[in-house]
GUVO-92217 format. One record per residue (C-alpha): residue number from 1; residue in one letter; x negated, y, z negated. Coordinates in nm, 4 decimals, m for minus. Example, Ala and Ser with C-alpha at 12.3 -4.5 7.8 and 13.67 -1.06 7.14 Angstrom:
REM residues 2
vonu=1; zagu=a; xx=m1.2300; yy=m0.4500; zz=m0.7800
vonu=2; zagu=s; xx=m1.3670; yy=m0.1060; zz=m0.7140
END
This chain:
REM residues 331
vonu=1; zagu=m; xx=m1.7159; yy=0.3143; zz=m2.3806
vonu=2; zagu=n; xx=m1.5044; yy=0.2540; zz=m2.7028
vonu=3; zagu=e; xx=m1.5458; yy=m0.0950; zz=m2.8700
vonu=4; zagu=k; xx=m1.1733; yy=m0.1301; zz=m2.9377
vonu=5; zagu=c; xx=m0.9422; yy=m0.3020; zz=m2.6978
vonu=6; zagu=v; xx=m0.8597; yy=m0.1048; zz=m2.3905
vonu=7; zagu=d; xx=m0.4926; yy=m0.0900; zz=m2.2952
vonu=8; zagu=i; xx=m0.5442; yy=0.0336; zz=m1.9242
vonu=9; zagu=s; xx=m0.8320; yy=m0.0156; zz=m1.6812
vonu=10; zagu=v; xx=m0.7994; yy=0.2468; zz=m1.3979
vonu=11; zagu=i; xx=m0.9785; yy=0.1380; zz=m1.0924
vonu=12; zagu=v; xx=m1.0829; yy=0.4359; zz=m0.8556
vonu=13; zagu=p; xx=m1.2426; yy=0.3293; zz=m0.5325
vonu=14; zagu=v; xx=m1.4560; yy=0.6304; zz=m0.3750
vonu=15; zagu=f; xx=m1.5955; yy=0.6532; zz=m0.0293
vonu=16; zagu=n; xx=m1.6925; yy=0.9774; zz=0.1079
vonu=17; zagu=v; xx=m1.4243; yy=1.1880; zz=m0.0589
vonu=18; zagu=a; xx=m1.6482; yy=1.4627; zz=m0.2042
vonu=19; zagu=d; xx=m1.3711; yy=1.7315; zz=m0.1322
vonu=20; zagu=f; xx=m1.1089; yy=1.5514; zz=m0.3131
vonu=21; zagu=v; xx=m1.2677; yy=1.3316; zz=m0.5982
vonu=22; zagu=i; xx=m1.2980; yy=1.5732; zz=m0.8807
vonu=23; zagu=p; xx=m0.9227; yy=1.6725; zz=m0.8782
vonu=24; zagu=c; xx=m0.8602; yy=1.2932; zz=m0.8749
vonu=25; zagu=l; xx=m1.0777; yy=1.2266; zz=m1.1606
vonu=26; zagu=n; xx=m0.9556; yy=1.5362; zz=m1.3570
vonu=27; zagu=s; xx=m0.5879; yy=1.4223; zz=m1.3078
vonu=28; zagu=i; xx=m0.6947; yy=1.0876; zz=m1.4792
vonu=29; zagu=k; xx=m0.8793; yy=1.2675; zz=m1.7454
vonu=30; zagu=d; xx=m0.5948; yy=1.4866; zz=m1.8393
vonu=31; zagu=q; xx=m0.3652; yy=1.1877; zz=m1.8931
vonu=32; zagu=t; xx=m0.1368; yy=1.1892; zz=m2.1986
vonu=33; zagu=f; xx=m0.2305; yy=0.8280; zz=m2.2555
vonu=34; zagu=k; xx=m0.5798; yy=0.8191; zz=m2.3776
vonu=35; zagu=n; xx=m0.6703; yy=0.4489; zz=m2.4340
vonu=36; zagu=i; xx=m0.8167; yy=0.3868; zz=m2.0888
vonu=37; zagu=e; xx=m1.1368; yy=0.2962; zz=m1.9183
vonu=38; zagu=v; xx=m1.1949; yy=0.4243; zz=m1.5722
vonu=39; zagu=l; xx=m1.4123; yy=0.2332; zz=m1.3491
vonu=40; zagu=i; xx=m1.5094; yy=0.4532; zz=m1.0366
vonu=41; zagu=i; xx=m1.6319; yy=0.2217; zz=m0.7681
vonu=42; zagu=n; xx=m1.8659; yy=0.4183; zz=m0.5312
vonu=43; zagu=d; xx=m1.8308; yy=0.2099; zz=m0.2183
vonu=44; zagu=g; xx=m2.1721; yy=0.3362; zz=m0.0412
vonu=45; zagu=s; xx=m2.0721; yy=0.7058; zz=m0.0135
vonu=46; zagu=s; xx=m2.3095; yy=0.9108; zz=0.1706
vonu=47; zagu=d; xx=m2.1556; yy=1.2618; zz=0.1348
vonu=48; zagu=g; xx=m2.2556; yy=1.3256; zz=m0.2251
vonu=49; zagu=s; xx=m1.9526; yy=1.1666; zz=m0.3708
vonu=50; zagu=d; xx=m2.1630; yy=0.9324; zz=m0.5872
vonu=51; zagu=e; xx=m2.3458; yy=1.2236; zz=m0.7417
vonu=52; zagu=l; xx=m2.0278; yy=1.4021; zz=m0.8256
vonu=53; zagu=c; xx=m1.8865; yy=1.0792; zz=m0.9915
vonu=54; zagu=e; xx=m2.2167; yy=1.0357; zz=m1.1896
vonu=55; zagu=e; xx=m2.1874; yy=1.3951; zz=m1.3182
vonu=56; zagu=f; xx=m1.8228; yy=1.3704; zz=m1.4007
vonu=57; zagu=a; xx=m1.8815; yy=1.0426; zz=m1.5858
vonu=58; zagu=r; xx=m2.1405; yy=1.2098; zz=m1.8191
vonu=59; zagu=t; xx=m1.8688; yy=1.4337; zz=m1.9485
vonu=60; zagu=d; xx=m1.6335; yy=1.1560; zz=m2.0674
vonu=61; zagu=d; xx=m1.7486; yy=0.7994; zz=m2.2028
vonu=62; zagu=r; xx=m1.4235; yy=0.6455; zz=m2.0848
vonu=63; zagu=f; xx=m1.5566; yy=0.6929; zz=m1.7140
vonu=64; zagu=k; xx=m1.8087; yy=0.4426; zz=m1.5737
vonu=65; zagu=v; xx=m1.9438; yy=0.4484; zz=m1.2076
vonu=66; zagu=i; xx=m2.0249; yy=0.1348; zz=m1.0251
vonu=67; zagu=h; xx=m2.2284; yy=0.1537; zz=m0.7231
vonu=68; zagu=q; xx=m2.2163; yy=m0.0966; zz=m0.4241
vonu=69; zagu=r; xx=m2.2702; yy=m0.1116; zz=m0.0633
vonu=70; zagu=n; xx=m1.9912; yy=m0.0194; zz=0.1576
vonu=71; zagu=g; xx=m1.7428; yy=m0.2966; zz=0.1725
vonu=72; zagu=g; xx=m1.4190; yy=m0.1241; zz=0.2194
vonu=73; zagu=l; xx=m1.1120; yy=m0.0352; zz=m0.0003
vonu=74; zagu=s; xx=m1.0387; yy=m0.4047; zz=m0.0886
vonu=75; zagu=a; xx=m1.4000; yy=m0.4888; zz=m0.1816
vonu=76; zagu=a; xx=m1.3948; yy=m0.1847; zz=m0.4038
vonu=77; zagu=r; xx=m1.0860; yy=m0.2795; zz=m0.5891
vonu=78; zagu=n; xx=m1.1967; yy=m0.6190; zz=m0.6431
vonu=79; zagu=t; xx=m1.5132; yy=m0.5135; zz=m0.7953
vonu=80; zagu=g; xx=m1.3170; yy=m0.3017; zz=m1.0347
vonu=81; zagu=i; xx=m1.0842; yy=m0.5957; zz=m1.1067
vonu=82; zagu=q; xx=m1.3982; yy=m0.8074; zz=m1.2180
vonu=83; zagu=h; xx=m1.5289; yy=m0.5342; zz=m1.4355
vonu=84; zagu=a; xx=m1.1925; yy=m0.4349; zz=m1.5873
vonu=85; zagu=s; xx=m1.1559; yy=m0.5025; zz=m1.9774
vonu=86; zagu=g; xx=m0.7942; yy=m0.3460; zz=m2.0085
vonu=87; zagu=l; xx=m0.4662; yy=m0.5393; zz=m2.0545
vonu=88; zagu=y; xx=m0.3139; yy=m0.3488; zz=m1.7541
vonu=89; zagu=l; xx=m0.4560; yy=m0.2344; zz=m1.4309
vonu=90; zagu=a; xx=m0.3923; yy=0.0798; zz=m1.2275
vonu=91; zagu=f; xx=m0.5344; yy=0.1721; zz=m0.8821
vonu=92; zagu=i; xx=m0.5870; yy=0.5173; zz=m0.7922
vonu=93; zagu=d; xx=m0.7462; yy=0.6063; zz=m0.4553
vonu=94; zagu=g; xx=m1.0115; yy=0.8544; zz=m0.4989
vonu=95; zagu=d; xx=m0.8573; yy=1.1268; zz=m0.2750
vonu=96; zagu=d; xx=m0.5188; yy=1.1217; zz=m0.4580
vonu=97; zagu=k; xx=m0.3852; yy=1.2544; zz=m0.7873
vonu=98; zagu=i; xx=m0.1558; yy=1.1407; zz=m1.0701
vonu=99; zagu=d; xx=0.0695; yy=1.3353; zz=m1.2740
vonu=100; zagu=s; xx=m0.0320; yy=1.3810; zz=m1.6361
vonu=101; zagu=h; xx=0.2252; yy=1.1495; zz=m1.7776
vonu=102; zagu=m; xx=0.2189; yy=0.8609; zz=m1.5184
vonu=103; zagu=l; xx=0.0021; yy=0.6117; zz=m1.7083
vonu=104; zagu=e; xx=0.1897; yy=0.6719; zz=m2.0325
vonu=105; zagu=t; xx=0.5327; yy=0.6430; zz=m1.8545
vonu=106; zagu=l; xx=0.4377; yy=0.2974; zz=m1.6951
vonu=107; zagu=y; xx=0.2761; yy=0.1630; zz=m1.9990
vonu=108; zagu=q; xx=0.5841; yy=0.2420; zz=m2.2188
vonu=109; zagu=l; xx=0.8125; yy=0.0914; zz=m1.9524
vonu=110; zagu=c; xx=0.6037; yy=m0.2354; zz=m1.9490
vonu=111; zagu=e; xx=0.5740; yy=m0.2747; zz=m2.3228
vonu=112; zagu=s; xx=0.9633; yy=m0.1732; zz=m2.4064
vonu=113; zagu=s; xx=1.1021; yy=m0.4026; zz=m2.1301
vonu=114; zagu=k; xx=0.8340; yy=m0.6756; zz=m2.1366
vonu=115; zagu=s; xx=0.7644; yy=m0.6171; zz=m1.7770
vonu=116; zagu=e; xx=0.4460; yy=m0.7285; zz=m1.6201
vonu=117; zagu=i; xx=0.4661; yy=m0.4453; zz=m1.3523
vonu=118; zagu=a; xx=0.5903; yy=m0.1011; zz=m1.3885
vonu=119; zagu=v; xx=0.6590; yy=0.1206; zz=m1.0712
vonu=120; zagu=c; xx=0.7086; yy=0.5048; zz=m1.0309
vonu=121; zagu=g; xx=0.7882; yy=0.7213; zz=m0.7481
vonu=122; zagu=m; xx=0.5479; yy=0.8695; zz=m0.5125
vonu=123; zagu=g; xx=0.4965; yy=1.2324; zz=m0.3915
vonu=124; zagu=k; xx=0.3034; yy=1.3979; zz=m0.1293
vonu=125; zagu=e; xx=0.0639; yy=1.6950; zz=m0.1309
vonu=126; zagu=i; xx=m0.0114; yy=1.8676; zz=0.1847
vonu=127; zagu=d; xx=m0.3008; yy=2.1203; zz=0.2050
vonu=128; zagu=g; xx=m0.2963; yy=2.1634; zz=m0.1669
vonu=129; zagu=r; xx=0.0902; yy=2.2330; zz=m0.1734
vonu=130; zagu=p; xx=0.3453; yy=1.9768; zz=m0.3290
vonu=131; zagu=v; xx=0.6155; yy=1.8605; zz=m0.0893
vonu=132; zagu=f; xx=0.8251; yy=1.6703; zz=m0.3441
vonu=133; zagu=k; xx=1.0660; yy=1.7691; zz=m0.6146
vonu=134; zagu=q; xx=1.0549; yy=1.5703; zz=m0.9551
vonu=135; zagu=p; xx=1.4258; yy=1.4418; zz=m1.0398
vonu=136; zagu=e; xx=1.5936; yy=1.6273; zz=m1.3103
vonu=137; zagu=t; xx=1.6827; yy=1.3068; zz=m1.4869
vonu=138; zagu=h; xx=1.4947; yy=0.9841; zz=m1.4324
vonu=139; zagu=s; xx=1.6763; yy=0.6518; zz=m1.3582
vonu=140; zagu=i; xx=1.5234; yy=0.3229; zz=m1.4642
vonu=141; zagu=k; xx=1.5959; yy=m0.0157; zz=m1.3036
vonu=142; zagu=h; xx=1.4907; yy=m0.3775; zz=m1.4181
vonu=143; zagu=f; xx=1.4539; yy=m0.6613; zz=m1.1847
vonu=144; zagu=n; xx=1.3759; yy=m1.0358; zz=m1.2098
vonu=145; zagu=t; xx=1.1297; yy=m1.1853; zz=m0.9656
vonu=146; zagu=t; xx=1.3672; yy=m1.2511; zz=m0.6722
vonu=147; zagu=e; xx=1.5505; yy=m0.8980; zz=m0.7310
vonu=148; zagu=a; xx=1.1926; yy=m0.7360; zz=m0.7314
vonu=149; zagu=m; xx=1.0950; yy=m0.9013; zz=m0.4117
vonu=150; zagu=r; xx=1.4225; yy=m0.8200; zz=m0.2523
vonu=151; zagu=e; xx=1.3630; yy=m0.4414; zz=m0.3298
vonu=152; zagu=l; xx=1.0081; yy=m0.4608; zz=m0.1966
vonu=153; zagu=f; xx=1.1162; yy=m0.5679; zz=0.1483
vonu=154; zagu=k; xx=1.4166; yy=m0.3483; zz=0.1424
vonu=155; zagu=g; xx=1.1718; yy=m0.0671; zz=0.0980
vonu=156; zagu=e; xx=1.4325; yy=0.1919; zz=m0.0614
vonu=157; zagu=l; xx=1.2874; yy=0.2188; zz=m0.3996
vonu=158; zagu=y; xx=0.9265; yy=0.1161; zz=m0.3536
vonu=159; zagu=r; xx=0.7029; yy=m0.0229; zz=m0.1003
vonu=160; zagu=f; xx=0.3843; yy=m0.2280; zz=m0.0555
vonu=161; zagu=a; xx=0.1553; yy=0.0458; zz=m0.1953
vonu=162; zagu=a; xx=m0.0719; yy=m0.0653; zz=m0.4776
vonu=163; zagu=c; xx=m0.1296; yy=0.2876; zz=m0.6395
vonu=164; zagu=n; xx=0.2064; yy=0.3704; zz=m0.7819
vonu=165; zagu=k; xx=0.2157; yy=0.0528; zz=m1.0015
vonu=166; zagu=l; xx=0.0838; yy=m0.0457; zz=m1.3389
vonu=167; zagu=y; xx=0.0195; yy=m0.4402; zz=m1.3568
vonu=168; zagu=k; xx=m0.0833; yy=m0.6777; zz=m1.6319
vonu=169; zagu=k; xx=m0.4147; yy=m0.7919; zz=m1.5477
vonu=170; zagu=e; xx=m0.3448; yy=m1.1458; zz=m1.5597
vonu=171; zagu=l; xx=m0.1351; yy=m1.1327; zz=m1.2338
vonu=172; zagu=f; xx=m0.4669; yy=m1.0776; zz=m1.0589
vonu=173; zagu=s; xx=m0.6311; yy=m1.3931; zz=m1.2044
vonu=174; zagu=t; xx=m0.5721; yy=m1.5727; zz=m0.8776
vonu=175; zagu=v; xx=m0.5079; yy=m1.2731; zz=m0.6353
vonu=176; zagu=t; xx=m0.7578; yy=m1.0591; zz=m0.4728
vonu=177; zagu=f; xx=m0.7521; yy=m0.7835; zz=m0.2054
vonu=178; zagu=p; xx=m0.8507; yy=m0.9096; zz=0.1497
vonu=179; zagu=t; xx=m1.1780; yy=m0.7641; zz=0.2448
vonu=180; zagu=g; xx=m1.2662; yy=m0.6584; zz=0.5837
vonu=181; zagu=r; xx=m0.9111; yy=m0.5572; zz=0.6772
vonu=182; zagu=i; xx=m0.6987; yy=m0.2575; zz=0.6301
vonu=183; zagu=h; xx=m0.3240; yy=m0.2766; zz=0.5345
vonu=184; zagu=e; xx=m0.4720; yy=m0.4336; zz=0.2290
vonu=185; zagu=d; xx=m0.1673; yy=m0.3438; zz=0.0151
vonu=186; zagu=l; xx=0.0720; yy=m0.5195; zz=0.2491
vonu=187; zagu=q; xx=m0.1297; yy=m0.8282; zz=0.2104
vonu=188; zagu=t; xx=m0.1646; yy=m0.8237; zz=m0.1628
vonu=189; zagu=t; xx=0.1454; yy=m0.6570; zz=m0.3329
vonu=190; zagu=y; xx=0.3969; yy=m0.9335; zz=m0.2616
vonu=191; zagu=k; xx=0.1770; yy=m1.2086; zz=m0.4163
vonu=192; zagu=v; xx=0.1501; yy=m1.0182; zz=m0.7348
vonu=193; zagu=i; xx=0.5162; yy=m0.9273; zz=m0.7542
vonu=194; zagu=g; xx=0.6069; yy=m1.2871; zz=m0.6783
vonu=195; zagu=q; xx=0.4126; yy=m1.3748; zz=m1.0093
vonu=196; zagu=a; xx=0.5830; yy=m1.1319; zz=m1.2143
vonu=197; zagu=k; xx=0.8944; yy=m1.2367; zz=m1.4338
vonu=198; zagu=r; xx=0.9981; yy=m0.8904; zz=m1.4665
vonu=199; zagu=l; xx=0.9393; yy=m0.5567; zz=m1.2848
vonu=200; zagu=t; xx=1.0671; yy=m0.2011; zz=m1.3974
vonu=201; zagu=f; xx=1.1247; yy=0.0781; zz=m1.1622
vonu=202; zagu=t; xx=1.1613; yy=0.4539; zz=m1.2477
vonu=203; zagu=d; xx=1.2168; yy=0.7218; zz=m0.9832
vonu=204; zagu=y; xx=0.9863; yy=0.9572; zz=m1.1879
vonu=205; zagu=i; xx=0.7217; yy=1.0860; zz=m0.9435
vonu=206; zagu=g; xx=0.3924; yy=0.9911; zz=m1.0988
vonu=207; zagu=y; xx=0.1656; yy=0.9286; zz=m0.8113
vonu=208; zagu=i; xx=0.0613; yy=1.1987; zz=m0.5605
vonu=209; zagu=y; xx=m0.0615; yy=1.1051; zz=m0.2146
vonu=210; zagu=v; xx=m0.2854; yy=1.3907; zz=m0.0974
vonu=211; zagu=q; xx=m0.2447; yy=1.4260; zz=0.2806
vonu=212; zagu=r; xx=m0.5765; yy=1.4212; zz=0.4680
vonu=213; zagu=s; xx=m0.5883; yy=1.4804; zz=0.8398
vonu=214; zagu=d; xx=m0.8674; yy=1.2233; zz=0.8969
vonu=215; zagu=s; xx=m0.7009; yy=0.9499; zz=0.6889
vonu=216; zagu=i; xx=m0.7335; yy=0.6103; zz=0.8595
vonu=217; zagu=l; xx=m0.3602; yy=0.5718; zz=0.8960
vonu=218; zagu=n; xx=m0.3102; yy=0.9135; zz=1.0480
vonu=219; zagu=k; xx=m0.5537; yy=0.8532; zz=1.3347
vonu=220; zagu=a; xx=m0.4477; yy=0.7488; zz=1.6698
vonu=221; zagu=y; xx=m0.3604; yy=0.3826; zz=1.6851
vonu=222; zagu=h; xx=m0.6728; yy=0.1491; zz=1.6803
vonu=223; zagu=e; xx=m0.7399; yy=m0.2189; zz=1.6880
vonu=224; zagu=d; xx=m0.7979; yy=m0.2519; zz=1.3107
vonu=225; zagu=r; xx=m0.4262; yy=m0.1709; zz=1.2581
vonu=226; zagu=l; xx=m0.3397; yy=m0.4988; zz=1.4132
vonu=227; zagu=d; xx=m0.4810; yy=m0.6746; zz=1.0998
vonu=228; zagu=s; xx=m0.1285; yy=m0.6272; zz=0.9403
vonu=229; zagu=f; xx=0.0026; yy=m0.8815; zz=1.1650
vonu=230; zagu=r; xx=m0.2121; yy=m1.1471; zz=1.0372
vonu=231; zagu=g; xx=m0.0813; yy=m1.0414; zz=0.7000
vonu=232; zagu=w; xx=0.2629; yy=m1.0825; zz=0.8015
vonu=233; zagu=d; xx=0.2086; yy=m1.4282; zz=0.9016
vonu=234; zagu=d; xx=0.0962; yy=m1.5085; zz=0.5505
vonu=235; zagu=i; xx=0.3891; yy=m1.3082; zz=0.4132
vonu=236; zagu=i; xx=0.6356; yy=m1.5052; zz=0.6217
vonu=237; zagu=f; xx=0.4869; yy=m1.8397; zz=0.5439
vonu=238; zagu=y; xx=0.4808; yy=m1.7504; zz=0.1669
vonu=239; zagu=m; xx=0.8365; yy=m1.6196; zz=0.1598
vonu=240; zagu=n; xx=0.9747; yy=m1.9103; zz=0.3599
vonu=241; zagu=e; xx=0.8340; yy=m2.1473; zz=0.1049
vonu=242; zagu=k; xx=0.9121; yy=m1.9345; zz=m0.2114
vonu=243; zagu=f; xx=1.1960; yy=m1.7196; zz=m0.1585
vonu=244; zagu=p; xx=1.3886; yy=m1.8512; zz=0.1423
vonu=245; zagu=e; xx=1.7159; yy=m1.7059; zz=0.0186
vonu=246; zagu=l; xx=1.5702; yy=m1.3558; zz=0.1128
vonu=247; zagu=k; xx=1.4888; yy=m1.4484; zz=0.4643
vonu=248; zagu=d; xx=1.7328; yy=m1.1920; zz=0.6318
vonu=249; zagu=i; xx=1.5610; yy=m0.8999; zz=0.4253
vonu=250; zagu=y; xx=1.1883; yy=m1.0093; zz=0.4878
vonu=251; zagu=l; xx=1.2391; yy=m1.0980; zz=0.8471
vonu=252; zagu=s; xx=1.4174; yy=m0.7663; zz=0.9231
vonu=253; zagu=c; xx=1.1329; yy=m0.5810; zz=0.7364
vonu=254; zagu=y; xx=0.8989; yy=m0.7565; zz=0.9786
vonu=255; zagu=a; xx=1.1003; yy=m0.6702; zz=1.2781
vonu=256; zagu=y; xx=1.0985; yy=m0.3130; zz=1.1828
vonu=257; zagu=w; xx=0.7334; yy=m0.3143; zz=1.1347
vonu=258; zagu=t; xx=0.6720; yy=m0.4821; zz=1.4717
vonu=259; zagu=a; xx=0.8890; yy=m0.2302; zz=1.6611
vonu=260; zagu=d; xx=0.7084; yy=0.0620; zz=1.4818
vonu=261; zagu=h; xx=0.3708; yy=m0.0658; zz=1.6012
vonu=262; zagu=i; xx=0.5044; yy=m0.1290; zz=1.9507
vonu=263; zagu=f; xx=0.6166; yy=0.2470; zz=1.9606
vonu=264; zagu=y; xx=0.2830; yy=0.3684; zz=1.8128
vonu=265; zagu=i; xx=0.0857; yy=0.1859; zz=2.0880
vonu=266; zagu=l; xx=0.3102; yy=0.3044; zz=2.3672
vonu=267; zagu=n; xx=0.2786; yy=0.6534; zz=2.2440
vonu=268; zagu=q; xx=m0.0865; yy=0.6698; zz=2.1112
vonu=269; zagu=v; xx=m0.2892; yy=0.4572; zz=2.3337
vonu=270; zagu=s; xx=m0.3648; yy=0.6061; zz=2.6836
vonu=271; zagu=n; xx=m0.5898; yy=0.3289; zz=2.8382
vonu=272; zagu=r; xx=m0.3482; yy=0.0871; zz=3.0048
vonu=273; zagu=t; xx=m0.5688; yy=m0.2161; zz=2.9524
vonu=274; zagu=t; xx=m0.6233; yy=m0.1479; zz=2.5725
vonu=275; zagu=k; xx=m0.2577; yy=m0.0819; zz=2.5415
vonu=276; zagu=r; xx=m0.1577; yy=m0.4265; zz=2.6972
vonu=277; zagu=c; xx=m0.4445; yy=m0.5910; zz=2.4939
vonu=278; zagu=y; xx=m0.2821; yy=m0.4605; zz=2.1598
vonu=279; zagu=l; xx=0.0750; yy=m0.5563; zz=2.2745
vonu=280; zagu=r; xx=m0.0463; yy=m0.9058; zz=2.3553
vonu=281; zagu=v; xx=m0.1970; yy=m0.9467; zz=2.0085
vonu=282; zagu=i; xx=0.1492; yy=m0.8664; zz=1.8619
vonu=283; zagu=q; xx=0.3124; yy=m1.0758; zz=2.1031
vonu=284; zagu=t; xx=0.0975; yy=m1.3785; zz=1.9994
vonu=285; zagu=h; xx=0.1986; yy=m1.3269; zz=1.6258
vonu=286; zagu=l; xx=0.5669; yy=m1.2605; zz=1.7192
vonu=287; zagu=k; xx=0.5996; yy=m1.6080; zz=1.9061
vonu=288; zagu=k; xx=0.5303; yy=m1.7757; zz=1.5826
vonu=289; zagu=h; xx=0.8433; yy=m1.6172; zz=1.4075
vonu=290; zagu=y; xx=1.0635; yy=m1.5283; zz=1.7306
vonu=291; zagu=r; xx=1.3168; yy=m1.7844; zz=1.6599
vonu=292; zagu=q; xx=1.3585; yy=m1.7038; zz=1.2927
vonu=293; zagu=v; xx=1.4057; yy=m1.3368; zz=1.3769
vonu=294; zagu=m; xx=1.6579; yy=m1.3897; zz=1.6277
vonu=295; zagu=n; xx=1.8617; yy=m1.5770; zz=1.3820
vonu=296; zagu=v; xx=1.8918; yy=m1.2825; zz=1.1457
vonu=297; zagu=e; xx=2.2492; yy=m1.1670; zz=1.1634
vonu=298; zagu=s; xx=2.1919; yy=m0.8311; zz=1.0221
vonu=299; zagu=l; xx=1.9261; yy=m0.7279; zz=1.2687
vonu=300; zagu=s; xx=2.0661; yy=m0.5024; zz=1.5470
vonu=301; zagu=i; xx=2.0885; yy=m0.5821; zz=1.9035
vonu=302; zagu=k; xx=1.8599; yy=m0.2821; zz=1.9670
vonu=303; zagu=y; xx=1.5743; yy=m0.4455; zz=1.7778
vonu=304; zagu=k; xx=1.6352; yy=m0.8066; zz=1.9091
vonu=305; zagu=c; xx=1.6310; yy=m0.6701; zz=2.2750
vonu=306; zagu=l; xx=1.2989; yy=m0.5065; zz=2.2109
vonu=307; zagu=l; xx=1.1410; yy=m0.8055; zz=2.0553
vonu=308; zagu=t; xx=1.2636; yy=m1.0328; zz=2.3106
vonu=309; zagu=m; xx=1.1180; yy=m0.8155; zz=2.5829
vonu=310; zagu=l; xx=0.7784; yy=m0.8290; zz=2.4133
vonu=311; zagu=r; xx=0.8140; yy=m1.2125; zz=2.3536
vonu=312; zagu=f; xx=0.8515; yy=m1.2836; zz=2.7272
vonu=313; zagu=n; xx=0.7233; yy=m0.9814; zz=2.9295
vonu=314; zagu=i; xx=0.4740; yy=m0.7229; zz=2.8026
vonu=315; zagu=a; xx=0.5148; yy=m0.5253; zz=3.1231
vonu=316; zagu=l; xx=0.8860; yy=m0.4888; zz=3.0632
vonu=317; zagu=v; xx=0.8309; yy=m0.3269; zz=2.7298
vonu=318; zagu=n; xx=0.6192; yy=m0.0569; zz=2.9054
vonu=319; zagu=m; xx=0.8517; yy=m0.0149; zz=3.1743
vonu=320; zagu=n; xx=1.1458; yy=0.0243; zz=2.9468
vonu=321; zagu=y; xx=0.9531; yy=0.2882; zz=2.7547
vonu=322; zagu=q; xx=0.8506; yy=0.4846; zz=3.0592
vonu=323; zagu=v; xx=1.2151; yy=0.4826; zz=3.1714
vonu=324; zagu=k; xx=1.3470; yy=0.6068; zz=2.8500
vonu=325; zagu=k; xx=1.0673; yy=0.8694; zz=2.8412
vonu=326; zagu=a; xx=1.1666; yy=0.9869; zz=3.1910
vonu=327; zagu=l; xx=1.5224; yy=1.0148; zz=3.0978
vonu=328; zagu=r; xx=1.4562; yy=1.2248; zz=2.7904
vonu=329; zagu=k; xx=1.2507; yy=1.4640; zz=3.0008
vonu=330; zagu=a; xx=1.5339; yy=1.4899; zz=3.2639
vonu=331; zagu=s; xx=1.7966; yy=1.5547; zz=2.9996
END
């Protein structure tokens, strides 16, 4: 590793992604921005990913492999943060790719605008085929803290994903990713953005999400996905305290998130007892925020009715779903 100061530390968690990790690392190696260190965190892989990473690192002294027992994505990212020496941090999942100009673009945006965070657009690749189109001209938008938080919960320009952003390392001095949970970005990104005085966004597509059929979020609904509601409890408490003027936006986001999970459970969980158990967990969390959510004027009656049914009668939620399903079949 070079002795000079490193501008960007790229943190790459790797767990059993042998079929994807080399294209990922090549996309980082081919970056037009060269003053980087790449910390590959092998999180207890058992499919040969660790050997592939070690072999790759021998070709470029900017790449370093750190091995640890499997602790999950959050634990791997936290390890990377602890070892990072760069002024900025970037998180790249070991089965995705980045455009060759991504790091340079985000770095220049941060430096030129004095922003602590720069965000780019995300594209998707399915079965090796890009399914996105790069904008012919790229727009750039600057936000202060409150504006950046508003955009986060609106979800039109960017969302909670950690991977399409470049951060000043100091933003993580008091923030870590939650270990032992999924939806780790949901439970972390808002805290980081909440500390940044300035955020810059460009619609240039720099991060490429590689679709995997066995991705944890593409599997049938499972209990771990309920972790997100613990995260939302923290989010709402934080936002009520720090950004109450945005309550209509973040509470609406919570309502949409809850409705989506209700739909997933009703559609993907076949066991009636398990289905009811999952809905009861969401119900327990919803009760904490129900009154606030019902006071959101911009939230439609459709969503308020669904959440009210869940709040008071889980059986009614399922009955309503079955009736609508029958009507769709009959039509």
